[in-house]
C-alpha positions in Angstrom: 56.8 47.4 -110.0 57.6 45.0 -107.2 60.0 42.3 -108.2 59.8 38.8 -106.8 62.1 38.4 -103.8 65.3 36.3 -104.0 65.8 34.0 -101.0 68.5 36.2 -99.7 66.3 39.3 -99.9 63.5 37.4 -98.3 65.7 36.4 -95.4 66.9 39.9 -94.9 63.3 41.3 -95.1 62.0 38.8 -92.6 64.5 39.4 -89.9 67.8 38.2 -91.3 69.5 36.6 -88.3 66.7 34.4 -87.0 65.7 33.1 -90.5 69.2 32.7 -91.6 69.9 30.4 -88.7 66.8 28.4 -89.5 67.8 28.1 -93.1 71.4 27.0 -92.4 70.4 24.4 -89.8 71.4 26.1 -86.5 73.3 28.9 -84.9 76.5 30.3 -86.4 79.6 28.2 -86.0 81.3 28.6 -82.7 84.8 27.5 -83.5 87.6 29.3 -81.7 88.7 32.2 -83.7 92.1 32.0 -85.2 94.5 34.8 -84.1 93.6 37.9 -86.0 90.0 37.2 -86.8 87.4 34.7 -87.9 87.1 30.9 -87.6 89.6 28.7 -89.4 88.3 27.0 -92.6 87.2 23.5 -92.0 85.7 20.7 -94.2 84.3 17.4 -92.9 83.1 14.6 -95.1 81.9 11.1 -94.3 82.6 7.7 -96.1 79.6 5.9 -97.5 79.1 2.4 -95.9 79.6 -0.2 -98.6 76.1 -1.7 -98.0 74.5 1.6 -99.0 73.9 1.9 -102.8 76.1 4.4 -104.7 75.5 6.1 -108.0 78.1 6.6 -110.7 76.8 9.5 -112.8 79.0 12.1 -111.1 82.4 12.6 -109.6 82.2 15.3 -106.8 85.2 17.0 -105.1 85.2 19.8 -102.6 87.9 21.9 -100.9 88.1 24.8 -98.6 88.3 28.0 -100.7 90.4 29.2 -102.3 93.2 26.6 -102.2 92.6 23.8 -99.8 93.2 20.2 -100.7 90.5 18.5 -102.7 88.4 15.8 -101.1 86.5 13.3 -103.3 83.0 12.7 -101.9 81.1 9.4 -101.9 78.0 9.6 -104.0 74.7 8.1 -102.6 71.8 6.9 -104.6 68.4 8.4 -103.8 65.5 7.2 -106.0 62.5 9.1 -107.4 59.3 8.1 -109.1 57.5 9.4 -112.2 53.9 8.5 -112.9 52.8 7.5 -116.4 49.8 9.7 -117.2 48.3 7.1 -119.5 48.6 4.0 -117.5 49.1 5.2 -113.9 52.1 3.0 -113.4 55.2 4.5 -111.8 58.8 4.3 -113.0 61.6 4.6 -110.4 64.8 6.5 -111.4 68.2 6.5 -109.8 69.7 9.9 -108.8 72.8 11.1 -106.9 73.4 12.8 -103.6 76.5 14.0 -101.6 76.7 15.6 -98.2 79.4 17.3 -96.1 80.0 19.9 -93.4 82.0 23.1 -93.6 82.8 26.5 -92.2 84.0 29.6 -94.0 83.8 29.0 -97.8 84.2 25.9 -100.0 84.6 25.3 -103.7 82.6 22.4 -105.2 83.6 20.6 -108.4 81.2 18.4 -110.2 82.1 16.2 -113.2 79.4 14.6 -115.3 80.9 11.2 -116.1 78.7 10.3 -119.0 79.8 13.4 -120.9 78.0 15.5 -123.4 77.5 18.5 -121.0 76.3 21.6 -122.8 74.7 23.5 -119.9 74.5 23.3 -116.1 72.1 24.8 -113.6 72.3 25.1 -109.8 69.0 25.3 -108.1 67.1 26.9 -106.3 67.5 29.8 -108.8 66.9 32.3 -105.9 70.4 31.5 -104.6 71.9 33.1 -107.7 74.6 30.5 -108.2 76.0 30.5 -111.7 78.6 27.7 -112.1 81.7 27.9 -114.1 81.4 25.3 -116.8 84.6 23.7 -118.1 83.6 20.9 -120.5 82.0 18.2 -118.4 83.1 19.8 -115.2 81.5 22.7 -113.3 82.6 24.6 -110.3 80.9 26.9 -107.8 81.6 28.4 -104.4 79.5 28.3 -101.3 80.0 30.8 -98.5 77.4 29.2 -96.1 75.7 25.8 -96.0 72.9 25.3 -98.5 71.0 22.4 -100.0 71.2 22.4 -103.8 70.4 20.5 -107.0 72.9 20.5 -109.9 71.2 19.7 -113.2 73.1 18.9 -116.4 71.4 19.4 -119.7 68.0 19.8 -117.9 68.1 16.2 -116.6 65.3 15.8 -114.1 66.3 12.5 -112.4 69.9 11.9 -113.4 71.0 15.0 -111.4 73.1 15.7 -108.2 71.7 16.8 -104.8 74.3 18.6 -102.7 73.4 18.7 -99.0 75.6 20.7 -96.6 75.7 21.4 -92.9 77.6 23.6 -90.5 80.5 21.9 -88.8 79.2 20.4 -85.6 81.0 21.6 -82.4 78.8 20.2 -79.7 78.2 16.5 -80.5 77.1 14.4 -77.5 79.4 11.7 -76.1 78.6 8.2 -77.1 78.3 7.2 -73.4 76.0 10.0 -72.4 73.1 8.2 -70.5 70.5 10.6 -72.1 71.6 9.8 -75.6 70.9 6.8 -77.9 74.1 7.0 -80.0 74.7 5.6 -83.4 78.2 5.9 -84.9 79.4 5.6 -88.5 78.3 2.6 -90.5 75.0 0.8 -91.1 73.0 0.4 -87.9 69.8 -1.7 -87.2 67.4 -2.2 -84.3 65.2 -5.3 -83.6 62.0 -5.1 -85.5 63.0 -2.1 -87.5 61.5 0.4 -85.1 63.4 2.5 -82.5 61.0 3.6 -79.8 62.4 6.7 -78.1 61.8 7.2 -74.3 60.9 10.6 -73.0 63.9 12.8 -72.2 66.2 11.0 -74.6 68.0 12.1 -77.7 68.7 9.8 -80.7 72.0 10.9 -82.2 73.1 9.9 -85.7 76.8 10.7 -86.1 78.0 11.8 -89.5 78.4 8.6 -91.6 75.8 6.7 -89.6 73.1 5.0 -91.6 70.2 3.8 -89.5 67.7 1.3 -91.1 64.7 1.9 -88.8 61.8 4.1 -88.1 62.4 6.5 -85.2 59.1 6.5 -83.1 58.1 9.0 -80.5 55.0 7.6 -78.9 53.3 9.5 -76.0 56.5 11.0 -74.8 57.8 14.5 -73.9 61.1 16.3 -74.5 62.8 13.8 -76.8 64.8 14.4 -80.0 66.5 13.0 -83.1 69.5 14.9 -84.4 72.9 14.5 -86.0 74.5 14.5 -89.4 73.8 10.9 -90.2 71.0 9.3 -92.2 67.9 7.1 -91.9 67.9 4.9 -95.0 65.5 2.4 -96.5 63.7 1.5 -93.3 60.6 -0.7 -93.7 58.3 2.0 -92.5 58.5 5.8 -92.5 61.5 7.8 -91.3 60.0 9.5 -88.2 56.7 8.8 -86.5 55.6 11.2 -83.8 52.3 10.3 -82.1 50.7 11.9 -79.0 54.0 13.4 -78.1 55.0 16.9 -76.9 58.2 19.0 -77.2 59.9 16.9 -79.8 62.9 18.1 -81.9 64.1 16.6 -85.2 67.2 18.3 -86.7 69.7 18.0 -89.5 69.3 14.3 -90.4 68.9 12.9 -93.9 66.0 10.5 -94.6 66.4 8.5 -97.8 64.1 6.1 -99.5 61.9 5.0 -96.6 59.0 2.6 -96.9 56.6 5.3 -95.9 56.5 9.0 -95.2 59.6 11.0 -94.4 57.9 12.1 -91.1 54.4 11.8 -89.7 53.0 13.8 -86.9 49.7 12.7 -85.3 48.1 14.4 -82.3 51.5 16.0 -81.5 52.2 19.4 -80.0 55.2 21.7 -80.0 57.3 19.9 -82.6 60.3 21.4 -84.3 61.6 19.8 -87.5 64.7 21.7 -88.7 67.1 21.1 -91.6 65.7 17.7 -92.4 66.4 16.5 -95.9 64.1 13.8 -97.3 63.9 11.7 -100.5 61.3 9.2 -101.5 60.2 7.1 -104.4 57.6 4.6 -103.3 53.9 5.1 -103.9 52.3 7.5 -101.4 55.8 8.5 -100.4 54.9 11.8 -98.8 57.4 14.1 -97.1 56.2 15.6 -93.8 52.6 15.0 -93.0 50.8 16.7 -90.1 47.5 15.3 -88.6 45.5 16.8 -85.8 48.5 18.5 -84.3 49.4 22.0 -83.1 52.4 24.3 -82.6 54.6 22.8 -85.3 57.6 24.4 -87.0 59.0 22.9 -90.2 62.1 25.0 -90.9 65.0 24.9 -93.5 64.0 21.5 -94.9 64.8 20.1 -98.4 62.2 17.6 -99.6 62.0 15.7 -102.9 59.1 13.2 -102.8 56.9 10.9 -104.9 53.8 12.5 -103.3 53.0 15.6 -101.3 56.1 17.2 -99.8 54.2 18.9 -97.0 50.7 17.8 -96.1 48.6 19.4 -93.4 45.4 17.6 -92.4 43.0 17.1 -89.5 41.6 13.6 -88.6 42.8 10.5 -90.4 43.3 6.9 -89.1 43.5 7.1 -85.3 44.3 10.8 -85.1 41.6 13.2 -84.1 41.3 16.9 -83.4 41.9 20.3 -84.9 45.2 21.3 -86.5 46.5 24.8 -85.7 49.6 27.0 -85.5 51.7 25.4 -88.2 54.6 27.2 -89.7 56.5 26.0 -92.8 59.5 28.3 -93.6 62.8 28.4 -95.4 62.2 25.2 -97.3 63.0 23.9 -100.9 60.3 21.5 -102.2 60.3 19.2 -105.3 57.2 17.1 -105.8 57.8 14.4 -108.5 54.1 13.4 -107.8 51.3 15.5 -106.4 51.7 18.8 -104.4 54.7 20.6 -102.9 52.2 21.8 -100.2 48.7 20.3 -99.7 46.3 21.4 -97.0 42.9 20.1 -95.9 41.9 16.9 -97.5 41.3 14.7 -94.5 39.0 15.4 -91.5 36.1 14.1 -89.4 32.6 14.4 -90.9 31.0 13.2 -87.6 32.7 15.9 -85.5 33.9 18.6 -87.9 37.4 20.0 -87.3 39.3 23.2 -88.2 42.7 23.7 -89.8 43.8 27.2 -88.8 46.6 29.7 -88.3 49.0 28.5 -90.9 52.1 30.3 -92.1 54.0 29.3 -95.3 57.0 31.6 -96.0 60.3 31.9 -97.8 59.7 28.8 -99.9 61.3 27.7 -103.2 59.2 25.3 -105.3 61.6 23.5 -107.7 59.1 21.2 -109.4 55.5 19.9 -109.4 54.2 17.2 -111.6 50.6 15.9 -111.3 48.5 14.9 -114.3 45.2 14.7 -112.3 43.4 18.1 -112.2 42.0 17.4 -108.7 45.5 17.0 -107.3 47.3 20.0 -108.8 48.7 23.1 -107.2 52.1 23.9 -105.9 50.2 25.1 -102.9 46.7 23.5 -102.6 44.0 24.3 -100.1 41.5 21.5 -100.5 39.2 21.1 -97.5 37.0 18.0 -97.5 35.4 15.9 -94.7 33.7 19.0 -93.2 37.0 20.7 -92.6 37.3 24.5 -92.4 40.6 26.1 -93.5 41.0 29.5 -91.8 43.7 32.1 -91.4 46.4 31.2 -93.8 49.4 33.5 -94.5 51.5 32.6 -97.6 54.5 34.9 -98.1 57.7 35.1 -100.1 57.2 32.0 -102.3 59.2 31.6 -105.5 57.9 29.0 -107.9 60.2 27.9 -110.7 58.8 26.4 -113.9 57.5 22.9 -113.2 56.5 20.0 -115.4 52.7 19.7 -114.9 50.2 21.4 -112.6 49.0 24.7 -111.2 50.6 27.6 -109.3 47.9 27.6 -106.6 44.6 25.7 -106.2 41.8 26.4 -103.8 38.8 24.1 -103.8 36.2 23.3 -101.3 35.7 19.8 -102.3 33.9 16.5 -101.9 36.3 14.0 -103.3 34.5 10.7 -102.9 37.8 8.8 -103.1 38.8 10.2 -99.8 35.9 12.2 -98.3 32.6 11.4 -96.7 31.3 15.0 -96.8 32.1 18.4 -98.5 34.5 20.7 -96.7 33.0 23.6 -94.7 35.0 26.3 -96.5 38.2 28.4 -96.9 38.4 31.8 -95.3 41.0 34.5 -94.6 43.9 33.7 -96.9 46.6 36.3 -97.5 49.2 35.6 -100.2 52.1 38.1 -100.4 55.1 38.1 -102.7 54.3 34.9 -104.6 56.1 34.7 -107.9 56.0 32.2 -110.8 58.4 32.2 -113.7 57.7 29.8 -116.5 55.4 28.7 -119.3 54.0 25.3 -118.3 51.5 26.1 -115.6 47.8 25.1 -116.1 45.3 27.8 -115.1 45.0 28.1 -111.4 41.5 27.4 -110.0 39.7 28.9 -107.0 36.4 27.0 -106.5 33.9 27.2 -103.8 31.5 24.3 -103.6 28.2 26.3 -103.1 27.1 29.3 -101.3 27.2 27.5 -97.9 30.6 25.9 -98.6 32.5 28.9 -100.1 35.8 30.6 -100.3 35.8 34.1 -98.6 38.3 36.8 -98.1 41.4 35.9 -100.2 44.0 38.6 -101.0 47.0 38.4 -103.3 49.5 41.2 -102.7 52.3 41.6 -105.2 51.5 38.4 -107.1 54.2 38.3 -109.9 53.7 36.2 -113.0 56.6 36.2 -115.4 57.7 39.6 -114.1 54.3 41.2 -114.2 52.6 42.4 -111.0 48.9 41.2 -111.1 46.5 43.7 -109.5 42.8 44.7 -109.9 44.1 48.1 -110.9 46.3 46.8 -113.8 45.6 47.8 -117.3 43.2 45.4 -118.9 39.9 45.5 -120.8 37.2 46.9 -118.6 35.0 43.7 -118.9 37.9 41.4 -117.8 38.2 39.9 -114.4 41.7 40.2 -113.0 42.0 36.5 -113.2 41.5 36.6 -117.0 44.8 38.6 -117.3 46.7 35.5 -116.2 44.3 32.8 -117.3 43.2 31.8 -113.8 39.6 31.1 -112.9 37.4 31.7 -109.8 33.8 30.7 -109.6 30.7 32.5 -108.2 31.3 30.9 -104.7 34.5 32.9 -104.2 33.8 36.2 -102.5 36.0 39.1 -101.5 38.9 38.1 -103.8 41.4 40.9 -104.2 44.6 41.5 -106.1 46.7 44.4 -104.8 50.1 46.0 -105.4 52.2 46.4 -102.3 51.6 50.2 -102.4 47.9 49.6 -102.5 48.1 47.2 -99.6 50.2 49.6 -97.5 47.8 52.4 -98.3 44.8 50.3 -97.3 46.5 49.4 -94.0 46.9 53.0 -92.9 
């Protein structure tokens, strides 16, 4: 039996060094080696500006392991939303977040100030971190930067998000003419929108809090980076329109008025190690419209709508979407989908969404009462879109509150679409695992014979430790989907469930 891959195993299997660099936000630390060996331990924390809201549920301390001096971290207040399934109204909850930089190893100490702690969990589960629990205080060690959620007594909202970076060794100078530099403290710009010229880098130093949307409009070779934060701007965090060769790296985007990041008619965009939190209605994470050659790598997203959305035409954006890679990410959707693909397109001039790769992903939560909007990963072409050539690999889905593991539907959703999608074709899902009890049946639904789903393969699909394959033991009259209470209709053709051994034998 093939077991689901841990994140560490997946990194190793996929090429270790390159993926690990993507997960940890950049190349290995380049500090001068101390005499006799490796880099010296280092820990960098940043004070929270007084104008930025704090939360008081936790005290958090950190030190270089094993015996450095403790530093108490300032605790920020991200906010998240939960939809009432009966009324449709949303309730916003306060949560907690800390961040810091380090090299070598650190010990993290978290104290739950409201008391009553009986259990603690550090997520994603694939990291294998089991904290030491000492009453209302827990401790754990990190040997490399990771983005984590610490849950006490299974609290969903009153929990702690721990974001970490490698120590920065090549920060730009504040007077560099090619850099728009923001130092520590709350920073603003006129009109709440920072329009970035071509060839320029916006740099947010650690401790900087920018209240603005960073806008790349019809420019090339521009960037946003640094260990600072975009906070509570009136619009989205990042807007990239008609631009080429754009980089967004390491920043935290918290509680914006719109999406964490929007790409429209963009090409060759790299979004690495961005951490985004949202609570407002339609508060998506990273949305891609009519764009190509996009990499979303090593991001942590917790959002009140889709964490990652990949579409074709909408608003003033037109054209196909292709060559999109989402990898090494942790996704938590308090509303809607962790990953949603295909809803929006152009009925008058049909478009294609193709060549998508989704790999090494941890899904921490998914909560969506509406059946038409479920699926930790959803492929939902409407508006005459065709979804083609999708590779989904090494995805670990933890138990979630409400929804489906995967959902494929060629749809005509009259709330958003003016025509039915053209279809879904050539989807390969390898090493997807789900562990839990709350998932609704996953649905694979073609619209009709002319708007169908064709050529979908699951290799090493693992549900609660059981590999699902057409060859598994089951009553002879069962479909394979019956064994896991999934359903595919008559407009799904060439659907296969294989073990890894069967897939390897077929490839020879």
